[in-house]
Structure formats: C-alpha cells, structure tokens
LOLO-233590 format. One record per residue (C-alpha): residue number from 1; x, y, z. Coordinates in Angstrom, 2 decimals, always signed. Each point is the difference from the previous one (the first is absolute). Layout:
# residues N
[NUM; [X; Y; Z]]
...
# end
This chain:
# residues 502
[1; [+116.82; +145.81; +106.93]]
[2; [+0.04; -0.79; -3.73]]
[3; [+3.36; -1.78; +0.38]]
[4; [-1.42; -2.19; +2.76]]
[5; [-3.04; -0.79; -2.11]]
[6; [+2.21; -0.85; -2.97]]
[7; [+2.12; -2.37; +2.11]]
[8; [-3.11; -1.61; +1.46]]
[9; [-1.52; -0.39; -3.47]]
[10; [+3.25; -1.50; -1.28]]
[11; [+0.05; -2.57; +2.80]]
[12; [-3.58; -1.07; -0.69]]
[13; [+0.72; -0.19; -3.74]]
[14; [+3.09; -2.08; +0.65]]
[15; [-1.97; -2.24; +2.37]]
[16; [-2.67; -0.62; -2.64]]
[17; [+2.68; -0.94; -2.54]]
[18; [+1.38; -2.55; +2.45]]
[19; [-3.36; -1.80; +0.36]]
[20; [+0.90; -2.92; -2.28]]
[21; [-0.75; -3.00; +2.17]]
[22; [-3.30; +1.31; +1.35]]
[23; [-1.99; -0.57; -3.25]]
[24; [+1.32; -3.56; -0.10]]
[25; [-1.20; -0.65; +3.54]]
[26; [-3.35; +1.62; -0.82]]
[27; [-0.57; -2.28; -3.01]]
[28; [+1.18; -3.07; +1.91]]
[29; [-2.30; +0.59; +2.99]]
[30; [-2.94; +1.06; -2.19]]
[31; [+0.13; -3.30; -1.89]]
[32; [+0.49; -1.96; +3.22]]
[33; [-2.99; +1.65; +1.72]]
[34; [-2.22; -0.21; -3.07]]
[35; [+0.19; -3.80; +0.02]]
[36; [-0.19; -0.49; +3.79]]
[37; [-3.76; +0.49; +0.29]]
[38; [-0.60; -2.20; -3.04]]
[39; [+2.14; -2.76; +1.52]]
[40; [-1.98; +0.11; +3.26]]
[41; [-3.31; -0.05; -1.83]]
[42; [+1.16; -2.82; -2.31]]
[43; [+1.01; -2.10; +3.01]]
[44; [-3.40; +0.56; +1.65]]
[45; [-1.88; -0.89; -3.19]]
[46; [+1.98; -3.21; -0.42]]
[47; [-0.58; -0.95; +3.62]]
[48; [-3.71; +0.76; -0.24]]
[49; [-0.70; -1.81; -3.28]]
[50; [+2.57; -2.81; +0.01]]
[51; [+0.83; -0.93; +3.59]]
[52; [-3.35; +0.76; +1.66]]
[53; [-1.97; -0.83; -3.18]]
[54; [-2.37; +2.92; +0.30]]
[55; [-2.20; +1.23; -2.83]]
[56; [+1.30; +2.99; -1.99]]
[57; [-2.95; +2.07; +1.18]]
[58; [+1.01; -0.51; +3.64]]
[59; [+3.58; +1.05; -0.74]]
[60; [-1.31; +3.12; -1.74]]
[61; [-2.28; +0.97; +2.89]]
[62; [+2.40; -0.83; +2.84]]
[63; [+0.81; +3.72; +0.47]]
[64; [-3.23; +1.41; -1.34]]
[65; [-1.75; +2.46; +2.37]]
[66; [-3.32; -1.56; -1.03]]
[67; [+0.93; -3.30; +1.63]]
[68; [+1.37; -0.16; +3.54]]
[69; [+2.67; -2.71; +0.10]]
[70; [+1.85; +1.41; +3.01]]
[71; [-0.98; -2.98; +2.17]]
[72; [+0.44; -2.56; -2.77]]
[73; [+2.46; -2.75; +1.00]]
[74; [+1.01; -0.63; -3.62]]
[75; [+0.92; +3.66; -0.48]]
[76; [+2.10; -0.05; +3.19]]
[77; [+1.73; -3.18; -1.20]]
[78; [+0.73; +1.55; -3.41]]
[79; [+1.45; +3.16; +1.56]]
[80; [+2.09; -2.03; +2.46]]
[81; [+1.41; -2.24; -2.75]]
[82; [+0.64; +3.04; -2.16]]
[83; [+1.96; +1.59; +2.85]]
[84; [+2.18; -3.08; +0.33]]
[85; [+0.73; -0.03; -3.75]]
[86; [+1.07; +3.62; +0.32]]
[87; [+2.24; -1.18; +2.85]]
[88; [+1.58; -2.65; -2.22]]
[89; [+0.53; +2.61; -2.68]]
[90; [+1.81; +2.24; +2.46]]
[91; [+2.26; -2.87; +1.08]]
[92; [+0.87; -0.89; -3.59]]
[93; [+0.60; +3.62; -0.93]]
[94; [+2.06; +1.08; +3.00]]
[95; [+2.26; -2.85; +1.16]]
[96; [+2.09; -0.11; -3.22]]
[97; [+0.03; +3.81; -0.06]]
[98; [+1.27; +0.15; +3.59]]
[99; [+2.88; -2.32; -0.90]]
[100; [+0.75; +1.91; -3.19]]
[101; [+0.14; +3.37; +1.74]]
[102; [+2.77; -1.21; +2.31]]
[103; [+2.23; -0.78; -2.99]]
[104; [-0.77; +2.86; -2.36]]
[105; [+0.43; +2.88; +2.47]]
[106; [+3.78; -0.18; +0.34]]
[107; [+0.33; -1.08; -3.64]]
[108; [-1.93; +3.03; -1.28]]
[109; [+2.36; +2.35; +1.86]]
[110; [+2.98; -1.40; -1.93]]
[111; [-1.28; +0.45; -3.55]]
[112; [-1.35; +3.21; -1.43]]
[113; [-2.77; -1.72; -1.97]]
[114; [-0.83; -2.55; +2.71]]
[115; [-3.13; +1.80; +1.19]]
[116; [-1.30; +0.41; -3.56]]
[117; [+0.52; -3.70; -0.66]]
[118; [-2.05; -0.88; +3.09]]
[119; [-2.84; +2.22; -1.25]]
[120; [+0.15; -1.71; -3.42]]
[121; [-0.25; -3.43; +1.63]]
[122; [-2.93; +1.14; +2.16]]
[123; [-1.96; +1.37; -2.98]]
[124; [+0.76; -3.10; -2.09]]
[125; [-1.26; -2.29; +2.77]]
[126; [-3.20; +2.06; +0.22]]
[127; [-0.53; -0.39; -3.76]]
[128; [+0.20; -3.80; +0.32]]
[129; [-2.41; +0.12; +2.96]]
[130; [-2.61; +1.93; -2.03]]
[131; [+0.25; -2.52; -2.85]]
[132; [-0.50; -2.89; +2.45]]
[133; [-3.07; +1.73; +1.50]]
[134; [-1.52; +0.42; -3.46]]
[135; [+0.41; -3.73; -0.62]]
[136; [-1.46; -0.85; +3.42]]
[137; [-3.06; +2.18; -0.60]]
[138; [-0.51; -1.42; -3.50]]
[139; [-0.01; -3.54; +1.41]]
[140; [-2.60; +0.80; +2.67]]
[141; [-0.71; -3.65; +0.88]]
[142; [+3.59; -0.59; +1.15]]
[143; [+0.61; -0.55; +3.71]]
[144; [-0.03; +3.18; +2.06]]
[145; [+3.40; -0.76; +1.53]]
[146; [+1.64; +0.01; -3.44]]
[147; [-0.29; +3.78; +0.08]]
[148; [+2.82; +0.00; +2.56]]
[149; [+2.40; -1.19; -2.72]]
[150; [-0.46; +3.36; -1.73]]
[151; [+1.89; +1.80; +2.77]]
[152; [+3.13; -2.18; -0.03]]
[153; [+1.80; +1.69; -2.96]]
[154; [-0.29; +3.47; +1.49]]
[155; [+1.26; -1.26; +3.37]]
[156; [+3.02; -1.67; -1.61]]
[157; [+0.92; +3.25; -1.76]]
[158; [-0.08; +2.01; +3.22]]
[159; [-3.62; +1.14; -0.02]]
[160; [-1.27; +3.21; +1.49]]
[161; [+2.41; -0.09; +2.95]]
[162; [+3.18; +0.00; -2.10]]
[163; [-1.53; +2.59; -2.32]]
[164; [-0.77; +2.36; +2.88]]
[165; [+3.45; -0.51; +1.51]]
[166; [+1.70; +0.86; -3.28]]
[167; [-2.11; +3.12; -0.58]]
[168; [+0.66; +1.40; +3.49]]
[169; [+3.71; -0.80; -0.26]]
[170; [+0.07; +1.66; -3.42]]
[171; [-1.62; +3.18; +1.33]]
[172; [+2.32; +0.09; +3.00]]
[173; [+3.05; -0.39; -2.25]]
[174; [-1.10; +2.64; -2.52]]
[175; [-1.17; +2.75; +2.38]]
[176; [+1.65; +2.19; +2.61]]
[177; [-1.01; +0.13; +3.63]]
[178; [-1.88; +3.29; -0.34]]
[179; [-2.44; -1.40; -2.60]]
[180; [-0.06; -3.65; +1.10]]
[181; [-3.10; +0.29; +2.16]]
[182; [-1.86; +1.60; -2.92]]
[183; [+1.22; -2.76; -2.34]]
[184; [-1.22; -2.64; +2.44]]
[185; [-3.32; +1.82; +0.23]]
[186; [-0.25; -0.08; -3.81]]
[187; [+0.75; -3.72; +0.10]]
[188; [-2.67; -0.56; +2.64]]
[189; [-2.53; +1.85; -2.16]]
[190; [+1.09; -2.10; -3.00]]
[191; [-0.45; -3.10; +2.14]]
[192; [-3.35; +0.81; +1.65]]
[193; [-1.83; +2.09; -2.63]]
[194; [-0.15; -2.67; -2.75]]
[195; [-1.46; -2.55; +2.42]]
[196; [-3.44; +1.64; +0.36]]
[197; [+0.08; +0.99; -3.66]]
[198; [+0.71; -3.58; -1.02]]
[199; [-2.60; -1.32; +2.43]]
[200; [-2.59; +2.48; -1.32]]
[201; [+0.61; -0.79; -3.68]]
[202; [+0.12; -3.73; +0.74]]
[203; [-3.35; +0.28; +1.78]]
[204; [-1.52; +1.85; -2.95]]
[205; [+1.15; -2.71; -2.41]]
[206; [-1.32; -2.75; +2.28]]
[207; [-3.35; +1.72; +0.40]]
[208; [-2.68; -0.92; +2.52]]
[209; [-0.15; -3.62; -1.10]]
[210; [-3.62; +0.10; -1.16]]
[211; [+0.86; -2.05; -3.09]]
[212; [+2.60; -2.18; +1.70]]
[213; [-1.51; -3.19; -1.37]]
[214; [+0.86; +1.05; -3.54]]
[215; [+2.52; +2.80; -0.27]]
[216; [+1.96; +0.19; +3.27]]
[217; [+2.66; -2.35; -1.38]]
[218; [+0.81; +2.54; -2.70]]
[219; [+0.09; +2.77; +2.61]]
[220; [+2.76; -1.84; +1.88]]
[221; [+1.98; -0.51; -3.19]]
[222; [-0.41; +3.68; -0.91]]
[223; [+1.34; +1.10; +3.40]]
[224; [+3.05; -2.25; -0.28]]
[225; [+0.70; +1.17; -3.57]]
[226; [-0.04; +3.65; +1.10]]
[227; [+2.30; -0.95; +2.88]]
[228; [+2.34; -1.72; -2.47]]
[229; [+0.15; +3.14; -2.16]]
[230; [+0.90; +2.08; +3.06]]
[231; [+2.82; -2.34; +0.98]]
[232; [+1.37; +0.02; -3.55]]
[233; [-0.04; +3.82; +0.13]]
[234; [+1.87; -0.08; +3.33]]
[235; [+2.58; -2.39; -1.48]]
[236; [+0.50; +2.24; -3.01]]
[237; [+0.35; +3.11; +2.17]]
[238; [+2.69; -1.47; +2.26]]
[239; [+1.94; -1.32; -3.01]]
[240; [-0.02; +3.31; -1.87]]
[241; [-0.22; +2.80; +2.59]]
[242; [+1.32; -1.17; +3.38]]
[243; [+3.78; +0.29; +0.04]]
[244; [+2.53; +1.00; +2.65]]
[245; [+3.07; +1.92; -1.11]]
[246; [+2.69; -2.70; -0.08]]
[247; [+3.67; +0.43; +0.72]]
[248; [+2.21; -0.85; -2.94]]
[249; [+0.77; -3.73; +0.36]]
[250; [+3.42; -1.42; -0.64]]
[251; [-1.14; -2.31; -2.76]]
[252; [-1.34; +2.88; -2.05]]
[253; [+3.23; +2.02; +0.36]]
[254; [+2.19; -2.91; -1.04]]
[255; [-2.20; -0.84; -2.97]]
[256; [-0.10; +3.65; -1.05]]
[257; [+3.81; +0.24; +0.05]]
[258; [+0.32; -3.19; -1.96]]
[259; [-2.51; +1.19; -2.55]]
[260; [+1.88; +3.28; -0.50]]
[261; [+3.25; -1.89; -0.44]]
[262; [-1.56; -2.30; -2.55]]
[263; [-1.01; +2.95; -2.17]]
[264; [+3.63; +0.73; -0.82]]
[265; [+1.08; -3.63; -0.45]]
[266; [-1.07; -2.94; -2.06]]
[267; [-3.76; -0.60; -0.22]]
[268; [+0.46; -3.61; +1.07]]
[269; [+0.76; +1.22; +3.51]]
[270; [-3.45; +1.59; +0.18]]
[271; [-1.76; -3.36; -0.15]]
[272; [+2.26; -1.36; +2.75]]
[273; [-0.84; +2.99; +2.18]]
[274; [-3.74; -0.50; -0.54]]
[275; [+0.32; -3.67; +1.00]]
[276; [+1.89; +0.96; +3.16]]
[277; [-2.60; +2.68; +0.74]]
[278; [-2.84; -2.49; -0.36]]
[279; [+1.80; -2.52; +2.19]]
[280; [+0.65; +2.68; +2.63]]
[281; [-3.65; +1.05; +0.11]]
[282; [-1.12; -3.64; +0.22]]
[283; [+2.46; -0.71; +2.79]]
[284; [-1.15; +3.12; +1.85]]
[285; [-3.68; -1.05; -0.22]]
[286; [+0.81; -3.51; +1.23]]
[287; [+2.07; +1.46; +2.84]]
[288; [-2.79; +2.38; +1.06]]
[289; [-2.63; -2.77; -0.03]]
[290; [+2.30; -2.30; +1.98]]
[291; [+0.53; +2.70; +2.61]]
[292; [-3.77; +0.49; +0.24]]
[293; [-0.30; -3.39; +1.73]]
[294; [+3.03; +0.55; +2.24]]
[295; [-0.86; -0.61; +3.67]]
[296; [+2.42; +2.78; +0.93]]
[297; [-2.67; +2.47; -1.19]]
[298; [-2.28; -1.15; +2.82]]
[299; [+2.85; +0.12; +2.53]]
[300; [+0.91; +3.49; -1.17]]
[301; [-3.57; +1.22; +0.55]]
[302; [-0.18; -1.24; +3.60]]
[303; [+3.52; +1.30; +0.72]]
[304; [-1.04; +3.44; -1.27]]
[305; [-3.10; +0.08; +2.20]]
[306; [+1.69; -1.48; +3.10]]
[307; [+3.31; +1.84; +0.10]]
[308; [+0.62; +2.55; +2.74]]
[309; [-1.00; +3.57; -0.81]]
[310; [+0.09; +3.23; +1.96]]
[311; [-3.00; +2.07; +1.13]]
[312; [-2.21; -3.10; +0.49]]
[313; [-0.28; -0.52; -3.77]]
[314; [+0.12; -3.80; +0.23]]
[315; [-2.83; -0.01; +2.55]]
[316; [-2.01; +2.34; -2.21]]
[317; [+0.43; -2.26; -3.04]]
[318; [-1.34; -3.08; +1.78]]
[319; [-2.76; +1.87; +1.82]]
[320; [-1.14; +1.45; -3.33]]
[321; [-0.02; -3.53; -1.45]]
[322; [-2.24; -1.10; +2.89]]
[323; [-2.24; +3.00; -0.65]]
[324; [-0.27; -0.84; -3.70]]
[325; [-0.90; -3.57; +0.88]]
[326; [-2.75; +1.05; +2.42]]
[327; [-1.44; +2.64; -2.36]]
[328; [-0.04; -2.44; -2.93]]
[329; [-1.47; -2.72; +2.24]]
[330; [-2.90; +2.25; +0.99]]
[331; [-0.56; +1.72; -3.32]]
[332; [+0.29; -3.03; -2.27]]
[333; [-1.93; -2.20; +2.41]]
[334; [-2.95; +2.37; -0.01]]
[335; [+0.15; +0.42; -3.77]]
[336; [+0.08; -3.77; -0.60]]
[337; [-3.29; -0.62; +1.79]]
[338; [-1.73; +3.31; -0.80]]
[339; [-1.70; -1.29; -3.17]]
[340; [-1.37; -3.11; +1.74]]
[341; [-0.95; +2.20; +2.97]]
[342; [-2.24; +2.33; -2.03]]
[343; [-1.41; -2.96; -1.92]]
[344; [-1.04; -1.67; +3.23]]
[345; [-1.41; +3.04; +1.81]]
[346; [-1.27; +2.26; -2.80]]
[347; [-0.48; -2.43; -2.97]]
[348; [+1.79; +2.41; -2.33]]
[349; [+0.77; -0.98; -3.59]]
[350; [+3.55; +0.11; -1.35]]
[351; [-0.84; +3.07; -2.07]]
[352; [-1.44; +1.97; +2.94]]
[353; [+2.93; -0.91; +2.23]]
[354; [+2.56; +1.00; -2.63]]
[355; [-1.84; +3.29; -0.67]]
[356; [-0.16; +1.02; +3.66]]
[357; [+3.51; -1.16; +0.84]]
[358; [+1.50; +1.59; -3.12]]
[359; [-1.63; +3.40; +0.33]]
[360; [+0.84; +0.36; +3.69]]
[361; [+3.57; -1.23; -0.49]]
[362; [+0.61; +2.36; -2.93]]
[363; [-1.20; +2.90; +2.13]]
[364; [+2.37; -1.09; +2.78]]
[365; [+3.02; -0.30; -2.29]]
[366; [-0.62; +3.31; -1.75]]
[367; [-0.31; +1.64; +3.41]]
[368; [+3.30; -1.59; +1.02]]
[369; [+1.68; +1.29; -3.14]]
[370; [-0.96; +3.51; +1.09]]
[371; [+0.51; -0.33; +3.75]]
[372; [+3.37; -1.79; +0.07]]
[373; [+2.01; +2.69; -1.88]]
[374; [-1.59; +2.66; +2.22]]
[375; [+0.97; -1.92; +3.16]]
[376; [+3.54; -0.72; -1.18]]
[377; [+0.97; +3.17; -1.84]]
[378; [-1.92; +2.81; +1.66]]
[379; [-0.44; -1.16; +3.58]]
[380; [+3.11; -2.26; +0.14]]
[381; [-1.87; -2.73; +1.85]]
[382; [+2.37; -2.72; +1.25]]
[383; [-0.13; -3.47; -1.52]]
[384; [-0.97; -1.69; +3.27]]
[385; [-2.73; +2.52; +0.70]]
[386; [-1.45; -0.83; -3.41]]
[387; [+0.25; -3.70; +0.88]]
[388; [-1.89; +0.60; +3.26]]
[389; [-2.79; +1.82; -1.86]]
[390; [-0.22; -2.83; -2.53]]
[391; [-0.07; -2.89; +2.48]]
[392; [-2.63; +1.72; +2.18]]
[393; [-2.12; +0.49; -3.12]]
[394; [+0.32; -3.70; -0.91]]
[395; [-0.79; -0.97; +3.62]]
[396; [-3.25; +1.97; -0.08]]
[397; [-0.92; -1.51; -3.37]]
[398; [+0.39; -3.61; +1.20]]
[399; [-1.74; +0.71; +3.30]]
[400; [-2.99; +1.64; -1.67]]
[401; [-0.43; -2.82; -2.54]]
[402; [+0.05; -2.61; +2.72]]
[403; [-2.25; +1.81; +2.46]]
[404; [-2.55; +1.79; -2.19]]
[405; [-1.16; -2.89; -2.20]]
[406; [-2.29; +2.00; -2.27]]
[407; [+0.50; +1.72; -3.37]]
[408; [+0.39; +3.37; +1.74]]
[409; [+2.86; -1.48; +2.00]]
[410; [+1.76; -1.06; -3.20]]
[411; [-0.44; +3.45; -1.55]]
[412; [+1.30; +1.74; +3.12]]
[413; [+2.97; -2.38; +0.17]]
[414; [+1.10; +1.20; -3.43]]
[415; [-0.05; +3.59; +1.24]]
[416; [+1.85; -0.51; +3.29]]
[417; [+2.55; -2.24; -1.76]]
[418; [+0.89; +2.46; -2.74]]
[419; [+3.41; +0.76; +1.59]]
[420; [+1.03; -3.68; +0.23]]
[421; [+2.28; +0.03; -3.12]]
[422; [+2.22; +2.61; +1.67]]
[423; [+1.34; -2.71; +2.31]]
[424; [+1.95; -1.92; -2.64]]
[425; [+1.27; +3.20; -1.63]]
[426; [+1.39; +1.20; +3.34]]
[427; [+1.64; -3.36; +0.81]]
[428; [+1.75; -0.26; -3.38]]
[429; [+1.09; +3.63; +0.13]]
[430; [+1.48; -0.48; +3.48]]
[431; [+1.83; -3.17; -1.04]]
[432; [+1.52; +1.63; -3.07]]
[433; [+1.36; +2.87; +2.09]]
[434; [+1.77; -2.05; +2.71]]
[435; [+1.90; -2.39; -2.33]]
[436; [+2.78; +0.53; -2.52]]
[437; [-0.69; +0.30; -3.71]]
[438; [+1.73; -3.31; -0.83]]
[439; [-2.20; -1.86; +2.53]]
[440; [-3.36; +0.94; -1.49]]
[441; [-0.54; -3.21; -1.95]]
[442; [+0.98; -2.22; +2.92]]
[443; [-2.20; +1.71; +2.59]]
[444; [-2.99; +0.38; -2.31]]
[445; [+0.25; -3.65; -1.08]]
[446; [-0.25; -1.16; +3.62]]
[447; [-2.90; +2.39; +0.44]]
[448; [-1.60; -1.57; -3.10]]
[449; [+0.42; -3.42; +1.60]]
[450; [-1.77; +1.24; +3.13]]
[451; [-2.77; +1.45; -2.17]]
[452; [-0.29; -3.33; -1.83]]
[453; [-0.30; -2.08; +3.18]]
[454; [-2.59; +2.26; +1.65]]
[455; [-2.83; -0.49; -2.57]]
[456; [+0.51; -3.77; +0.07]]
[457; [-0.30; -0.15; +3.77]]
[458; [-2.89; +2.45; -0.16]]
[459; [-1.80; -2.25; -2.48]]
[460; [+0.46; -3.04; +2.23]]
[461; [-1.03; +1.76; +3.19]]
[462; [-2.86; +2.20; -1.19]]
[463; [-1.51; -2.65; -2.27]]
[464; [-0.10; -2.36; +2.98]]
[465; [-1.46; +2.61; +2.34]]
[466; [-2.54; +1.21; -2.55]]
[467; [-0.99; -3.55; -0.93]]
[468; [-0.59; -0.88; +3.67]]
[469; [-1.96; +3.18; +0.81]]
[470; [-1.82; +0.65; -3.28]]
[471; [-3.40; -1.02; +1.40]]
[472; [+0.46; +1.36; +3.54]]
[473; [+2.13; +3.17; +0.01]]
[474; [+1.52; +0.82; -3.46]]
[475; [+1.69; +3.19; +1.23]]
[476; [+2.35; -1.81; +2.42]]
[477; [+2.84; -0.20; -2.54]]
[478; [-0.04; +3.79; -0.50]]
[479; [+0.14; +0.65; +3.74]]
[480; [+3.03; -2.30; +0.32]]
[481; [+1.65; +1.90; -2.87]]
[482; [-0.55; +3.26; +1.90]]
[483; [+1.65; -1.44; +3.13]]
[484; [+3.13; -1.02; -1.93]]
[485; [+0.51; +3.62; -1.11]]
[486; [+0.75; +1.07; +3.57]]
[487; [+3.47; -1.56; -0.42]]
[488; [+1.20; +2.26; -2.86]]
[489; [-1.64; +2.98; +1.68]]
[490; [+2.23; -0.48; +3.05]]
[491; [+3.07; -0.47; -2.23]]
[492; [-0.64; +3.20; -1.93]]
[493; [-0.43; +2.00; +3.19]]
[494; [+3.28; -1.39; +1.42]]
[495; [+1.99; +0.76; -3.17]]
[496; [-1.45; +3.51; -0.24]]
[497; [+0.86; +0.77; +3.63]]
[498; [+3.42; -1.64; +0.40]]
[499; [+1.50; -0.31; -3.52]]
[500; [-0.30; +3.44; -1.50]]
[501; [+2.98; +1.04; -2.14]]
[502; [+2.29; +2.57; +1.59]]
# end
C-alpha cells in the first residue's frame, strides 16, 4: 500500500514539475481578459460621446439602475454598433491567425524549438497590442474605429489561436498518453481560470463609472498598463522557463569537434571556426524561416488529416473537427453578445457584470479542477462520455439564457453550464490518442484553424441576429446556439458507441 502511494505521489510530483507552459498560458489569458472589458467599455463611451454626441452624464447613467434606459433607442443603437465593432475585431484577429496556423503546424513538428518560438511571437504581438490600446485611450477624441488598428499586430504574430495551438502541441509532445488528459485539463484550467480573474480585476479598476466625466480616461489607461505588465511577464516566462528537450543538432556536433581540434592547433584556426559557426547558425535561421512560408506545410497538414486510417480514425478526426466548430460557434457566439444582452435587459454596469461573471466562472473552473481528475483517474470515464456531459451542460446553459430572460435565468444558466469546459478537454484528449506522436502539430494546427474560423462566423451571425431582435426577443440568439449543439451531441454518441478502442 505504501509502495503504491509512493508511486502515485511520484507521478503527481513529476506532473507538477512538467507544468512549464501552463503559467505562460495563465499570464497570457489573464492579460487578454483584463483588457477585454475595458475595450468594450471604451468603444461604448466613444460611440456615446463622439458619434451620438450625448452628454457625459447620459453616458454615465446609461446602465444606472436609477434610470431606465431599456427602451431608449439611442442605447439600442450604441449596443448594436458596439456589437458590430466587436465583430470587426474578431475578423481582424482571426483571419490572419487562421492562415498562420495552417503554416506553423507542420513547421513546428520539424524543429524542437518551433512551438516555443510561436509562443514568443504571440506574447510579443500582445505586448504591442497593449501599447496601442494605451495610446488609443490617451487620445480619447480619436475616431472609434481607430481602435481596430490596435489588434493588427497581435493578429500578424499569430494571436491567441497560434498561441493555443503551440501550447497544446507542446503538452502533447512532452507528456505520455496516461497523463495527457490530466495535462490537457491543467491547460484548460490555465486557459479558463485567468479569464474571470482578469475580467474581475479589470472591472474593479474601471469602477462603476460614477466619475466618468473626469477620471474614467485614467481608469482605461491603468487597465491597459496592467495588461501590458502581464504580457511582458508571459514573454519573459516563455523565454526563460519553457523549453523542450532538444535532440543534439548536427551543427552543434560539427562545431564542437572543430573547436576541440582547434585547441591543439594554431589559435588562428579558432577564429575561422567561429566565423564558420556563425555563418552556419545564420544559414540555419534563414532556412527555417524560409521553410515556415513553404506551401508544402499546408499540403502536409491536409494529407495527414485525409489519409486512410484503420478503425475509422479518419472519420473520427473530421467529425471531431465538426464538433469543435459547432461547440465554439455556440459558446463564443453566446459569450460575444452576453455583455450587450445583460446591458439591454438588466441595465448592469461593467463592474457588476464582471463581478458576477467572474465569481461564478471561478467557482465553475475550480469545481472542474476537482471533478475532472476524479472522473478520469478514479472512475475511468471515457473521453466521449465526458464530451456528452459537457455538451449537454452547454446546451442547457444556452437554452436557459434564451428562454428565461430574467436575472434568475442568468444565474441558473451559470450553474447548469458548469460542466461545459469538459467538452473541449474530451475532444482534445480523444484526438491526441488516435493520432501518431509526429502528427500532433499538424492535426492541432488544423483544429486551431477551425477554432479561429468559428468565432468569426459566430460574431457575424449572432451580432446580426441580436441586432435584429434586440428590441423584440433578445434571447433568440441563445436559443439558436442551443439548437446547434445537437450536432456535436449526435457525433459524440456515435463515436462512443461505434468507435471504442479494442
């Protein structure tokens, strides 16, 4: 009994030592989420005061419970325009990332530090984005659409999609099959937990907006500065800590032999060797960057996902891609319009919304951190059964938000949707188990492309539906999201019944 406990303790200790990329993802998502609420509020303030030329007092009281603006046409117009700017942001942020992910997946499988380099680019792009947001907030009288320029640098450097792809590929490459589901669960916690924390802290810095006429400008700048510090910390972490164990490259062996030979010969040879070494490293960097833009990387990805496989593996891969698309379409679509939804129906302030959303989400994620290991390790629950539980939970959440359009309905939707994050964990775990180790980057990059396209389409569709029904039936978009989830539910049931491993 003591031997078993010792082995179990050793495995958990070893697992904790392997958690190197999770803190990076936590810092990255915390900074991203911290600025998201401030960006939305900054857009609304600019629309209210500059485009619609309203008095500062009106913009302050637009969500005040003391003044009922729920039937105000100007408020509806501001929320609709704000939703479309969020849509444009999603398009700018995701289209370049979707293209990037097709190239970097195969490329990252070839080079041992490829995934780390992608993370560095993602964090660097986020740093530039935070600086641009600070400038945009400081120049408050600038056109509201200029804020969209702030998101271009991050998109060109891969953005959140490439960063997520590289972190999941890194975990899959540095973990064995027995602990991979737990590693993915740790990544999911590192992805979801900082979002409510960032939203909560961002809401506290923004405040209720009572002194918006004087000090709110400095609140925006303070939020973006804190976000910048978090992204700099993430960049420093990935540069110093995150590192795969590389195989000994040829260039290093040759240079080492030459260096040893030079120690017993004339010193003039040593300078020649150093020049050759520098030229070799430079040539290698140029070669790697040239191969990054090679179209064969894209062809290799689709060949990997389309080639014939036994035991219905190819069908499973594409059905899981469809499931990811539908889940992201429903989840991201409902999240995109949720803030405008509660503003319209409940007249909540940004601080109250961030407090409620953050506290409930933190409770959900902490519960998941406890429940998932119990399901996977103790009860050996299958991946697809976990996916079924998660998608049913998300279905009930969307349905309740759309049908019960009162604060109690929103609170209950958080409770019934607490198992929703399990869905993505189960899908990624299943994918990693039915493909070969050298195909991880390729398959996960195509999955990242699917995940990048889904929020963009969700933004277009749900912003249009919500804008058309905001004054008649605001919950329609959530009910449509619930209907879409019936597709992945059927897929999960089919895979669990007919594609079990023998």
